[in-house]
A tleap script that builds the chain and sets N, CA, C and O, in Angstrom:
source leaprc.protein.ff14SB
mol = sequence {
  NMET THR ASP SER GLY SER SER TYR LEU ASN
  ASN ALA ALA LEU ASP GLY GLY VAL PHE TYR
  LEU ASP TYR SER SER LEU THR LEU SER ASP
  ALA THR MET ASP THR ASN TYR ALA VAL ASN
  GLY GLY ILE PHE SER GLY TYR ASP LYS THR
  PRO LEU VAL ILE ASP GLN THR THR VAL ILE
  ILE ASN THR ILE THR LEU GLY LYS GLY GLY
  ILE GLY TYR PHE ASN GLU ASN PRO ALA PHE
  SER SER THR THR ASP THR PHE THR ILE SER
  ILE SER ASP THR THR VAL THR SER SER ALA
  SER ASP LEU GLU GLY GLY SER PHE TYR ILE
  ASN THR CASN
}
set mol.1.N position { 100.415 137.823 100.424 }
set mol.1.CA position { 101.520 137.525 99.562 }
set mol.1.C position { 101.034 136.606 98.453 }
set mol.1.O position { 100.234 135.703 98.699 }
set mol.2.N position { 101.500 136.824 97.265 }
set mol.2.CA position { 101.200 135.959 96.131 }
set mol.2.C position { 102.520 135.470 95.551 }
set mol.2.O position { 103.446 136.253 95.341 }
set mol.3.N position { 102.596 134.165 95.294 }
set mol.3.CA position { 103.817 133.577 94.750 }
set mol.3.C position { 103.428 132.641 93.616 }
set mol.3.O position { 102.544 131.798 93.771 }
set mol.4.N position { 104.085 132.791 92.487 }
set mol.4.CA position { 103.781 131.959 91.330 }
set mol.4.C position { 105.071 131.487 90.672 }
set mol.4.O position { 105.990 132.273 90.444 }
set mol.5.N position { 105.125 130.181 90.367 }
set mol.5.CA position { 106.232 129.625 89.605 }
set mol.5.C position { 107.501 129.360 90.383 }
set mol.5.O position { 108.556 129.171 89.777 }
set mol.6.N position { 107.437 129.338 91.694 }
set mol.6.CA position { 108.639 129.134 92.507 }
set mol.6.C position { 108.822 127.679 92.890 }
set mol.6.O position { 107.884 126.883 92.846 }
set mol.7.N position { 110.056 127.345 93.267 }
set mol.7.CA position { 110.376 126.020 93.802 }
set mol.7.C position { 110.998 126.190 95.176 }
set mol.7.O position { 111.857 127.048 95.377 }
set mol.8.N position { 110.561 125.370 96.119 }
set mol.8.CA position { 111.097 125.378 97.475 }
set mol.8.C position { 111.577 123.973 97.787 }
set mol.8.O position { 110.774 123.048 97.901 }
set mol.9.N position { 112.884 123.811 97.925 }
set mol.9.CA position { 113.493 122.502 98.093 }
set mol.9.C position { 114.359 122.471 99.342 }
set mol.9.O position { 115.135 123.392 99.596 }
set mol.10.N position { 114.218 121.390 100.127 }
set mol.10.CA position { 115.099 121.126 101.273 }
set mol.10.C position { 115.132 122.245 102.305 }
set mol.10.O position { 116.205 122.705 102.696 }
set mol.11.N position { 113.967 122.675 102.739 }
set mol.11.CA position { 113.865 123.697 103.776 }
set mol.11.C position { 113.459 123.055 105.098 }
set mol.11.O position { 112.831 121.996 105.112 }
set mol.12.N position { 113.816 123.695 106.207 }
set mol.12.CA position { 113.456 123.187 107.520 }
set mol.12.C position { 113.264 124.340 108.493 }
set mol.12.O position { 113.942 125.364 108.406 }
set mol.13.N position { 112.319 124.155 109.433 }
set mol.13.CA position { 112.066 125.164 110.466 }
set mol.13.C position { 111.304 124.526 111.609 }
set mol.13.O position { 110.810 123.404 111.489 }
set mol.14.N position { 111.210 125.238 112.712 }
set mol.14.CA position { 110.420 124.762 113.841 }
set mol.14.C position { 108.938 124.710 113.456 }
set mol.14.O position { 108.298 123.669 113.606 }
set mol.15.N position { 108.397 125.810 112.969 }
set mol.15.CA position { 107.015 125.894 112.490 }
set mol.15.C position { 107.020 126.384 111.054 }
set mol.15.O position { 107.600 127.425 110.747 }
set mol.16.N position { 106.365 125.622 110.167 }
set mol.16.CA position { 106.285 126.006 108.762 }
set mol.16.C position { 107.626 125.895 108.065 }
set mol.16.O position { 108.413 126.842 108.055 }
set mol.17.N position { 107.881 124.740 107.486 }
set mol.17.CA position { 109.167 124.503 106.829 }
set mol.17.C position { 109.498 125.499 105.733 }
set mol.17.O position { 110.671 125.765 105.471 }
set mol.18.N position { 108.470 126.058 105.086 }
set mol.18.CA position { 108.687 127.057 104.034 }
set mol.18.C position { 108.016 128.384 104.401 }
set mol.18.O position { 108.647 129.437 104.310 }
set mol.19.N position { 106.747 128.344 104.815 }
set mol.19.CA position { 106.002 129.570 105.114 }
set mol.19.C position { 105.469 129.558 106.545 }
set mol.19.O position { 104.843 128.593 106.983 }
set mol.20.N position { 105.729 130.639 107.255 }
set mol.20.CA position { 105.138 130.880 108.573 }
set mol.20.C position { 104.229 132.086 108.418 }
set mol.20.O position { 104.701 133.196 108.169 }
set mol.21.N position { 102.928 131.873 108.563 }
set mol.21.CA position { 101.943 132.925 108.296 }
set mol.21.C position { 101.235 133.313 109.592 }
set mol.21.O position { 100.599 132.477 110.234 }
set mol.22.N position { 101.347 134.564 109.963 }
set mol.22.CA position { 100.696 135.061 111.166 }
set mol.22.C position { 100.067 136.404 110.819 }
set mol.22.O position { 100.777 137.366 110.524 }
set mol.23.N position { 98.746 136.472 110.853 }
set mol.23.CA position { 98.006 137.664 110.442 }
set mol.23.C position { 98.347 138.058 109.007 }
set mol.23.O position { 98.491 139.243 108.709 }
set mol.24.N position { 98.477 137.085 108.130 }
set mol.24.CA position { 98.808 137.341 106.735 }
set mol.24.C position { 98.095 136.319 105.856 }
set mol.24.O position { 97.478 135.383 106.365 }
set mol.25.N position { 98.178 136.496 104.544 }
set mol.25.CA position { 97.550 135.552 103.631 }
set mol.25.C position { 98.564 135.137 102.572 }
set mol.25.O position { 99.550 135.833 102.332 }
set mol.26.N position { 98.306 133.995 101.944 }
set mol.26.CA position { 99.201 133.484 100.913 }
set mol.26.C position { 98.382 132.870 99.796 }
set mol.26.O position { 97.481 132.069 100.045 }
set mol.27.N position { 98.696 133.246 98.558 }
set mol.27.CA position { 98.174 132.590 97.367 }
set mol.27.C position { 99.371 132.020 96.635 }
set mol.27.O position { 100.284 132.754 96.255 }
set mol.28.N position { 99.366 130.713 96.438 }
set mol.28.CA position { 100.494 130.009 95.843 }
set mol.28.C position { 100.014 129.278 94.602 }
set mol.28.O position { 99.059 128.504 94.670 }
set mol.29.N position { 100.669 129.514 93.458 }
set mol.29.CA position { 100.283 128.826 92.235 }
set mol.29.C position { 101.508 128.399 91.449 }
set mol.29.O position { 102.566 129.022 91.531 }
set mol.30.N position { 101.350 127.331 90.690 }
set mol.30.CA position { 102.387 126.813 89.807 }
set mol.30.C position { 103.731 126.686 90.532 }
set mol.30.O position { 104.766 127.118 90.025 }
set mol.31.N position { 103.696 126.084 91.729 }
set mol.31.CA position { 104.896 125.970 92.553 }
set mol.31.C position { 105.237 124.502 92.792 }
set mol.31.O position { 104.388 123.620 92.659 }
set mol.32.N position { 106.483 124.265 93.143 }
set mol.32.CA position { 106.935 122.924 93.512 }
set mol.32.C position { 107.522 122.980 94.916 }
set mol.32.O position { 108.382 123.812 95.207 }
set mol.33.N position { 107.057 122.098 95.775 }
set mol.33.CA position { 107.565 121.965 97.141 }
set mol.33.C position { 108.122 120.558 97.268 }
set mol.33.O position { 107.383 119.586 97.116 }
set mol.34.N position { 109.408 120.437 97.543 }
set mol.34.CA position { 110.025 119.111 97.601 }
set mol.34.C position { 110.963 119.008 98.799 }
set mol.34.O position { 111.874 119.818 98.967 }
set mol.35.N position { 110.720 117.989 99.630 }
set mol.35.CA position { 111.562 117.626 100.763 }
set mol.35.C position { 111.718 118.794 101.733 }
set mol.35.O position { 112.808 119.343 101.897 }
set mol.36.N position { 110.611 119.161 102.369 }
set mol.36.CA position { 110.591 120.215 103.378 }
set mol.36.C position { 110.166 119.618 104.717 }
set mol.36.O position { 109.326 118.719 104.765 }
set mol.37.N position { 110.747 120.117 105.798 }
set mol.37.CA position { 110.541 119.547 107.129 }
set mol.37.C position { 110.229 120.633 108.147 }
set mol.37.O position { 110.631 121.785 107.987 }
set mol.38.N position { 109.503 120.250 109.201 }
set mol.38.CA position { 109.271 121.134 110.341 }
set mol.38.C position { 108.752 120.297 111.498 }
set mol.38.O position { 108.348 119.148 111.315 }
set mol.39.N position { 108.764 120.877 112.683 }
set mol.39.CA position { 108.129 120.206 113.811 }
set mol.39.C position { 106.621 120.236 113.607 }
set mol.39.O position { 105.961 119.211 113.781 }
set mol.40.N position { 106.062 121.385 113.243 }
set mol.40.CA position { 104.643 121.525 112.919 }
set mol.40.C position { 104.505 122.223 111.570 }
set mol.40.O position { 105.065 123.298 111.359 }
set mol.41.N position { 103.754 121.603 110.658 }
set mol.41.CA position { 103.523 122.189 109.340 }
set mol.41.C position { 104.736 122.095 108.443 }
set mol.41.O position { 105.536 123.029 108.380 }
set mol.42.N position { 104.884 120.977 107.746 }
set mol.42.CA position { 106.050 120.744 106.901 }
set mol.42.C position { 106.306 121.839 105.872 }
set mol.42.O position { 107.455 122.108 105.522 }
set mol.43.N position { 105.228 122.478 105.382 }
set mol.43.CA position { 105.369 123.591 104.435 }
set mol.43.C position { 104.771 124.872 105.009 }
set mol.43.O position { 105.409 125.924 104.978 }
set mol.44.N position { 103.547 124.785 105.534 }
set mol.44.CA position { 102.828 125.966 105.997 }
set mol.44.C position { 102.522 125.859 107.489 }
set mol.44.O position { 102.148 124.797 107.985 }
set mol.45.N position { 102.684 126.965 108.187 }
set mol.45.CA position { 102.212 127.081 109.555 }
set mol.45.C position { 101.476 128.403 109.636 }
set mol.45.O position { 102.037 129.452 109.321 }
set mol.46.N position { 100.216 128.357 110.059 }
set mol.46.CA position { 99.408 129.568 110.090 }
set mol.46.C position { 98.674 129.722 111.402 }
set mol.46.O position { 98.258 128.741 112.018 }
set mol.47.N position { 98.520 130.956 111.817 }
set mol.47.CA position { 97.851 131.260 113.075 }
set mol.47.C position { 96.784 132.318 112.858 }
set mol.47.O position { 96.877 133.140 111.946 }
set mol.48.N position { 95.782 132.284 113.702 }
set mol.48.CA position { 94.713 133.271 113.710 }
set mol.48.C position { 94.004 133.415 112.376 }
set mol.48.O position { 93.871 134.513 111.835 }
set mol.49.N position { 93.552 132.281 111.858 }
set mol.49.CA position { 92.676 132.209 110.695 }
set mol.49.C position { 93.298 132.794 109.440 }
set mol.49.O position { 92.678 133.600 108.746 }
set mol.50.N position { 94.492 132.394 109.162 }
set mol.50.CA position { 95.247 132.828 107.987 }
set mol.50.C position { 94.639 132.262 106.710 }
set mol.50.O position { 94.492 131.044 106.606 }
set mol.51.N position { 94.277 133.101 105.725 }
set mol.51.CA position { 93.773 132.584 104.444 }
set mol.51.C position { 94.907 131.984 103.595 }
set mol.51.O position { 95.976 132.578 103.459 }
set mol.52.N position { 94.652 130.805 103.033 }
set mol.52.CA position { 95.644 130.128 102.204 }
set mol.52.C position { 94.963 129.605 100.952 }
set mol.52.O position { 93.928 128.944 101.039 }
set mol.53.N position { 95.537 129.896 99.777 }
set mol.53.CA position { 95.048 129.378 98.503 }
set mol.53.C position { 96.208 128.677 97.812 }
set mol.53.O position { 97.259 129.278 97.585 }
set mol.54.N position { 96.012 127.391 97.475 }
set mol.54.CA position { 96.997 126.614 96.716 }
set mol.54.C position { 96.311 126.208 95.428 }
set mol.54.O position { 95.267 125.557 95.464 }
set mol.55.N position { 96.884 126.583 94.280 }
set mol.55.CA position { 96.153 126.442 93.027 }
set mol.55.C position { 97.103 126.182 91.852 }
set mol.55.O position { 98.297 126.471 91.928 }
set mol.56.N position { 96.563 125.643 90.791 }
set mol.56.CA position { 97.197 125.510 89.478 }
set mol.56.C position { 98.488 124.685 89.496 }
set mol.56.O position { 99.594 125.223 89.450 }
set mol.57.N position { 98.312 123.390 89.563 }
set mol.57.CA position { 99.389 122.409 89.435 }
set mol.57.C position { 100.548 122.605 90.416 }
set mol.57.O position { 101.713 122.450 90.049 }
set mol.58.N position { 100.226 122.937 91.635 }
set mol.58.CA position { 101.232 122.948 92.677 }
set mol.58.C position { 101.553 121.496 93.007 }
set mol.58.O position { 100.642 120.691 93.198 }
set mol.59.N position { 102.825 121.155 93.076 }
set mol.59.CA position { 103.260 119.792 93.367 }
set mol.59.C position { 103.941 119.794 94.724 }
set mol.59.O position { 104.884 120.550 94.958 }
set mol.60.N position { 103.452 118.934 95.619 }
set mol.60.CA position { 103.998 118.834 96.965 }
set mol.60.C position { 104.512 117.411 97.157 }
set mol.60.O position { 103.745 116.453 97.058 }
set mol.61.N position { 105.814 117.270 97.432 }
set mol.61.CA position { 106.460 115.958 97.530 }
set mol.61.C position { 107.282 115.897 98.818 }
set mol.61.O position { 107.957 116.862 99.176 }
set mol.62.N position { 107.222 114.758 99.510 }
set mol.62.CA position { 108.104 114.459 100.642 }
set mol.62.C position { 108.101 115.524 101.731 }
set mol.62.O position { 109.157 116.062 102.065 }
set mol.63.N position { 106.948 115.837 102.286 }
set mol.63.CA position { 106.909 116.755 103.421 }
set mol.63.C position { 106.735 115.941 104.694 }
set mol.63.O position { 105.924 115.015 104.739 }
set mol.64.N position { 107.488 116.282 105.718 }
set mol.64.CA position { 107.504 115.483 106.942 }
set mol.64.C position { 107.528 116.409 108.149 }
set mol.64.O position { 108.233 117.418 108.156 }
set mol.65.N position { 106.741 116.052 109.184 }
set mol.65.CA position { 106.802 116.776 110.448 }
set mol.65.C position { 107.032 115.804 111.586 }
set mol.65.O position { 106.644 114.638 111.516 }
set mol.66.N position { 107.667 116.298 112.630 }
set mol.66.CA position { 107.819 115.520 113.855 }
set mol.66.C position { 106.627 115.736 114.767 }
set mol.66.O position { 106.447 115.008 115.743 }
set mol.67.N position { 105.813 116.733 114.454 }
set mol.67.CA position { 104.652 117.065 115.269 }
set mol.67.C position { 103.359 116.864 114.514 }
set mol.67.O position { 102.961 115.729 114.252 }
set mol.68.N position { 102.690 117.964 114.158 }
set mol.68.CA position { 101.360 117.917 113.563 }
set mol.68.C position { 101.341 118.586 112.192 }
set mol.68.O position { 102.033 119.576 111.958 }
set mol.69.N position { 100.530 118.024 111.284 }
set mol.69.CA position { 100.300 118.616 109.967 }
set mol.69.C position { 101.462 118.458 109.012 }
set mol.69.O position { 102.325 119.332 108.929 }
set mol.70.N position { 101.491 117.342 108.285 }
set mol.70.CA position { 102.583 117.075 107.347 }
set mol.70.C position { 102.803 118.182 106.343 }
set mol.70.O position { 103.945 118.519 106.031 }
set mol.71.N position { 101.716 118.759 105.826 }
set mol.71.CA position { 101.805 119.881 104.880 }
set mol.71.C position { 101.539 121.201 105.599 }
set mol.71.O position { 102.315 122.148 105.477 }
set mol.72.N position { 100.440 121.256 106.346 }
set mol.72.CA position { 100.066 122.518 106.979 }
set mol.72.C position { 99.570 122.354 108.391 }
set mol.72.O position { 98.849 121.405 108.700 }
set mol.73.N position { 99.951 123.273 109.246 }
set mol.73.CA position { 99.518 123.335 110.638 }
set mol.73.C position { 98.879 124.696 110.846 }
set mol.73.O position { 99.535 125.726 110.692 }
set mol.74.N position { 97.585 124.702 111.200 }
set mol.74.CA position { 96.848 125.944 111.375 }
set mol.74.C position { 96.188 125.934 112.736 }
set mol.74.O position { 95.411 125.032 113.052 }
set mol.75.N position { 96.497 126.942 113.547 }
set mol.75.CA position { 96.049 126.965 114.924 }
set mol.75.C position { 95.484 128.338 115.266 }
set mol.75.O position { 96.149 129.358 115.092 }
set mol.76.N position { 94.259 128.348 115.752 }
set mol.76.CA position { 93.600 129.591 116.145 }
set mol.76.C position { 93.988 129.936 117.578 }
set mol.76.O position { 94.009 129.067 118.449 }
set mol.77.N position { 94.288 131.186 117.813 }
set mol.77.CA position { 94.506 131.670 119.172 }
set mol.77.C position { 93.236 132.410 119.583 }
set mol.77.O position { 93.027 133.546 119.159 }
set mol.78.N position { 92.382 131.789 120.402 }
set mol.78.CA position { 91.086 132.403 120.720 }
set mol.78.C position { 91.206 133.736 121.444 }
set mol.78.O position { 90.261 134.525 121.415 }
set mol.79.N position { 92.321 134.014 122.086 }
set mol.79.CA position { 92.497 135.283 122.789 }
set mol.79.C position { 92.607 136.463 121.829 }
set mol.79.O position { 92.315 137.599 122.201 }
set mol.80.N position { 93.034 136.189 120.577 }
set mol.80.CA position { 93.263 137.272 119.623 }
set mol.80.C position { 92.372 137.207 118.390 }
set mol.80.O position { 92.378 138.143 117.591 }
set mol.81.N position { 91.611 136.142 118.209 }
set mol.81.CA position { 90.815 135.969 116.995 }
set mol.81.C position { 89.407 136.513 117.165 }
set mol.81.O position { 88.820 136.432 118.244 }
set mol.82.N position { 88.884 137.059 116.099 }
set mol.82.CA position { 87.502 137.514 116.074 }
set mol.82.C position { 86.587 136.304 115.935 }
set mol.82.O position { 86.932 135.343 115.247 }
set mol.83.N position { 85.435 136.342 116.574 }
set mol.83.CA position { 84.499 135.225 116.473 }
set mol.83.C position { 83.867 135.136 115.092 }
set mol.83.O position { 83.276 134.111 114.756 }
set mol.84.N position { 83.978 136.192 114.281 }
set mol.84.CA position { 83.391 136.158 112.939 }
set mol.84.C position { 84.380 135.691 111.883 }
set mol.84.O position { 83.979 135.372 110.764 }
set mol.85.N position { 85.659 135.646 112.216 }
set mol.85.CA position { 86.670 135.171 111.266 }
set mol.85.C position { 86.613 133.650 111.157 }
set mol.85.O position { 86.204 132.972 112.099 }
set mol.86.N position { 87.020 133.122 110.020 }
set mol.86.CA position { 87.117 131.683 109.839 }
set mol.86.C position { 88.399 131.360 109.083 }
set mol.86.O position { 88.928 132.187 108.340 }
set mol.87.N position { 88.887 130.136 109.289 }
set mol.87.CA position { 90.000 129.673 108.474 }
set mol.87.C position { 89.506 129.508 107.041 }
set mol.87.O position { 88.417 128.977 106.824 }
set mol.88.N position { 90.274 129.946 106.078 }
set mol.88.CA position { 89.945 129.750 104.673 }
set mol.88.C position { 91.139 129.097 104.007 }
set mol.88.O position { 92.185 129.721 103.829 }
set mol.89.N position { 90.975 127.830 103.639 }
set mol.89.CA position { 92.019 127.102 102.931 }
set mol.89.C position { 91.390 126.527 101.679 }
set mol.89.O position { 90.466 125.718 101.752 }
set mol.90.N position { 91.895 126.948 100.525 }
set mol.90.CA position { 91.362 126.497 99.247 }
set mol.90.C position { 92.478 125.793 98.484 }
set mol.90.O position { 93.543 126.367 98.258 }
set mol.91.N position { 92.228 124.548 98.088 }
set mol.91.CA position { 93.227 123.767 97.356 }
set mol.91.C position { 92.571 123.230 96.091 }
set mol.91.O position { 91.525 122.584 96.159 }
set mol.92.N position { 93.182 123.496 94.936 }
set mol.92.CA position { 92.650 122.956 93.691 }
set mol.92.C position { 93.796 122.646 92.736 }
set mol.92.O position { 94.848 123.284 92.776 }
set mol.93.N position { 93.572 121.657 91.877 }
set mol.93.CA position { 94.527 121.272 90.840 }
set mol.93.C position { 95.934 121.096 91.413 }
set mol.93.O position { 96.908 121.622 90.874 }
set mol.94.N position { 96.022 120.346 92.516 }
set mol.94.CA position { 97.266 120.171 93.262 }
set mol.94.C position { 97.559 118.690 93.445 }
set mol.94.O position { 96.650 117.905 93.715 }
set mol.95.N position { 98.812 118.306 93.301 }
set mol.95.CA position { 99.243 116.927 93.499 }
set mol.95.C position { 100.064 116.843 94.776 }
set mol.95.O position { 101.016 117.601 94.962 }
set mol.96.N position { 99.686 115.908 95.662 }
set mol.96.CA position { 100.423 115.681 96.902 }
set mol.96.C position { 100.939 114.250 96.889 }
set mol.96.O position { 100.168 113.308 96.704 }
set mol.97.N position { 102.244 114.088 97.085 }
set mol.97.CA position { 102.864 112.773 97.141 }
set mol.97.C position { 103.714 112.689 98.397 }
set mol.97.O position { 104.591 113.529 98.601 }
set mol.98.N position { 103.476 111.696 99.241 }
set mol.98.CA position { 104.296 111.411 100.409 }
set mol.98.C position { 104.328 112.546 101.419 }
set mol.98.O position { 105.327 113.253 101.554 }
set mol.99.N position { 103.222 112.704 102.120 }
set mol.99.CA position { 103.115 113.673 103.199 }
set mol.99.C position { 102.932 112.894 104.494 }
set mol.99.O position { 102.094 111.994 104.555 }
set mol.100.N position { 103.707 113.224 105.537 }
set mol.100.CA position { 103.637 112.441 106.774 }
set mol.100.C position { 103.796 113.325 108.000 }
set mol.100.O position { 104.449 114.368 107.970 }
set mol.101.N position { 103.171 112.865 109.086 }
set mol.101.CA position { 103.274 113.527 110.376 }
set mol.101.C position { 103.438 112.465 111.449 }
set mol.101.O position { 102.784 111.424 111.396 }
set mol.102.N position { 104.301 112.716 112.417 }
set mol.102.CA position { 104.481 111.757 113.508 }
set mol.102.C position { 103.299 111.741 114.473 }
set mol.102.O position { 103.070 110.732 115.140 }
set mol.103.N position { 102.541 112.839 114.563 }
set mol.103.CA position { 101.441 112.890 115.514 }
set mol.103.C position { 100.083 112.908 114.819 }
set mol.103.O position { 99.495 111.850 114.593 }
set mol.104.N position { 99.580 114.081 114.479 }
set mol.104.CA position { 98.230 114.193 113.932 }
set mol.104.C position { 98.254 114.950 112.602 }
set mol.104.O position { 99.072 115.847 112.400 }
set mol.105.N position { 97.350 114.576 111.706 }
set mol.105.CA position { 97.202 115.279 110.438 }
set mol.105.C position { 98.330 114.990 109.462 }
set mol.105.O position { 99.255 115.789 109.317 }
set mol.106.N position { 98.253 113.838 108.790 }
set mol.106.CA position { 99.279 113.478 107.816 }
set mol.106.C position { 99.481 114.528 106.751 }
set mol.106.O position { 100.596 114.713 106.263 }
set mol.107.N position { 98.405 115.225 106.380 }
set mol.107.CA position { 98.519 116.343 105.438 }
set mol.107.C position { 98.261 117.676 106.143 }
set mol.107.O position { 99.104 118.572 106.092 }
set mol.108.N position { 97.105 117.816 106.801 }
set mol.108.CA position { 96.762 119.073 107.453 }
set mol.108.C position { 96.269 118.848 108.879 }
set mol.108.O position { 95.546 117.892 109.158 }
set mol.109.N position { 96.671 119.739 109.767 }
set mol.109.CA position { 96.150 119.788 111.130 }
set mol.109.C position { 95.547 121.175 111.312 }
set mol.109.O position { 96.240 122.183 111.180 }
set mol.110.N position { 94.245 121.220 111.619 }
set mol.110.CA position { 93.551 122.504 111.798 }
set mol.110.C position { 92.861 122.487 113.153 }
set mol.110.O position { 92.014 121.632 113.412 }
set mol.111.N position { 93.223 123.434 114.023 }
set mol.111.CA position { 92.646 123.526 115.355 }
set mol.111.C position { 91.921 124.858 115.471 }
set mol.111.O position { 92.541 125.919 115.399 }
set mol.112.N position { 90.608 124.799 115.651 }
set mol.112.CA position { 89.824 126.028 115.795 }
set mol.112.C position { 89.322 126.216 117.214 }
set mol.112.O position { 88.450 127.049 117.461 }
set mol.113.N position { 89.870 125.441 118.156 }
set mol.113.CA position { 89.489 125.534 119.570 }
set mol.113.C position { 87.998 125.587 119.721 }
set mol.113.O position { 87.493 125.666 120.842 }
savepdb mol mol.pdb
quit
C-alpha cells in the first residue's frame, strides 16, 4: 500500500492505532499522524517482517501505547517467517514529537526472536 498526503488524527486500536500490517507493505509520505493510541504500536503494528517506508516530511505527534512501541510494534512469528526474510524499516526526512510507551520502545519495538 502507498499513501501520500493523508492525515490520521485521534485513532485507537488494540494493535496499530492507524495501520495493522500482516504480510503486507506500506510506503507513507507527506503524512501527518497526530494523537493516535494503541496497546502495541501507537501508529503501526507489523508482523512477519513487514516492509515499512516513512518518507518526505511525515510528522508524527503524540503517539502513546500502553504496551510496546510508541510509534511502531514489529514482531516476527518464527513459525511462519522465512529465515531469509528480514524486517525492512526505512525512515527519512521525518519529524517525531512526543512518542511514549508504558513498557518497551518509546518509539519502536522490534522483536526478531
